C-alpha positions in Angstrom: 14.4 -69.3 42.4 15.5 -71.3 39.5 15.5 -68.6 36.7 18.0 -66.7 38.7 20.6 -69.6 38.9 23.0 -68.2 35.8 22.8 -64.9 37.7 23.8 -66.2 41.0 26.6 -68.4 39.5 28.1 -65.0 37.7 27.6 -63.4 41.4 29.2 -66.5 43.0 32.3 -66.6 40.6 32.9 -62.7 40.9 32.8 -62.9 44.8 35.5 -66.1 44.4 37.3 -64.1 42.0 37.4 -61.2 44.1 38.7 -63.4 47.2 41.2 -65.2 45.1 42.7 -62.4 43.3 43.3 -59.9 46.2 44.6 -63.1 48.0 47.1 -63.8 45.3 48.1 -60.2 45.0 48.5 -60.0 49.0 50.8 -63.1 48.8 53.0 -61.6 45.8 53.0 -58.3 47.7 54.4 -60.1 51.1 56.9 -62.1 48.7 57.7 -58.7 47.0 58.6 -57.2 50.5 60.5 -59.9 51.8 63.0 -59.7 48.5 63.5 -56.1 48.3 62.9 -54.9 52.5 60.3 -52.9 51.9 58.2 -54.0 54.6 54.4 -52.8 54.4 54.6 -50.9 50.8 54.6 -53.6 48.3 51.9 -55.4 50.5 49.4 -52.2 50.3 50.1 -51.6 46.6 49.4 -55.1 45.8 46.6 -55.5 47.6 45.0 -52.0 46.0 45.7 -53.3 42.6 44.1 -56.6 43.2 41.3 -54.6 44.6 40.9 -52.5 42.0 41.3 -55.3 39.3 38.6 -57.5 40.8 36.3 -54.4 40.8 36.8 -53.9 37.2 36.4 -57.7 36.8 33.0 -57.3 38.6 31.6 -54.4 36.5 32.7 -56.4 33.2 31.0 -59.3 34.2 27.8 -58.2 36.3 27.1 -54.9 34.4 28.8 -54.9 30.8 26.9 -51.8 29.9 28.6 -49.8 32.4 32.1 -51.4 31.3 34.0 -47.9 30.0 36.4 -49.8 27.3 35.5 -51.4 24.3 35.0 -55.3 24.1 36.7 -57.2 21.4 33.5 -57.5 19.7 33.1 -53.7 19.8 36.6 -53.1 18.3 36.3 -55.6 15.7 33.0 -54.2 14.5 34.5 -50.5 14.6 37.4 -51.7 12.6 34.9 -53.6 10.3 32.9 -50.3 9.7 36.2 -48.3 9.0 37.6 -50.9 6.5 34.1 -50.8 4.7 34.2 -47.1 4.7 37.7 -47.0 2.9 36.7 -49.7 0.8 33.5 -47.7 -0.4 35.6 -44.4 -0.8 38.1 -46.2 -3.0 35.2 -47.7 -5.2 33.6 -44.3 -5.7 36.7 -43.2 -6.8 37.3 -45.8 -9.5 33.9 -45.5 -10.5 34.1 -41.8 -11.2 33.1 -41.0 -15.0 35.9 -40.7 -17.4 36.0 -37.4 -18.8 35.7 -36.8 -22.3 38.9 -35.6 -22.8 40.7 -38.7 -21.9 38.6 -40.8 -24.2 39.2 -38.7 -27.2 43.2 -38.9 -26.8 44.7 -40.2 -29.8 48.1 -42.7 -29.4 51.3 -41.2 -29.4 54.4 -42.7 -31.4 55.9 -43.8 -27.9 53.3 -46.0 -26.9 52.7 -49.6 -28.1 49.4 -48.7 -29.7 50.7 -45.8 -31.7 53.4 -47.9 -33.1 51.3 -49.4 -36.2 53.1 -48.4 -39.3 
């Protein structure tokens, strides 16, 4: 029983979040209906938005493995992997062996090295 306290707190928090969010969205829908004269429609739209948002929140908190979108940590790790891959490809291009033709070139008179007269 004592080992389940964190889980029960998460479930309680999700339940309270669902109730409060649906209630606040319903109140906002009522207010919008009064402002625009659209009696039930904005209330229904806001209640549906509150329910959908609270279900998504419930999935994110209680079943993170089922969460369909990447979290900030996953985004950061993906970006880091991409940056590391780009850096590796740049480094491998810079470490390419120098061709013999490039090392045997003699300076021309137009470059500073060739003006030794």
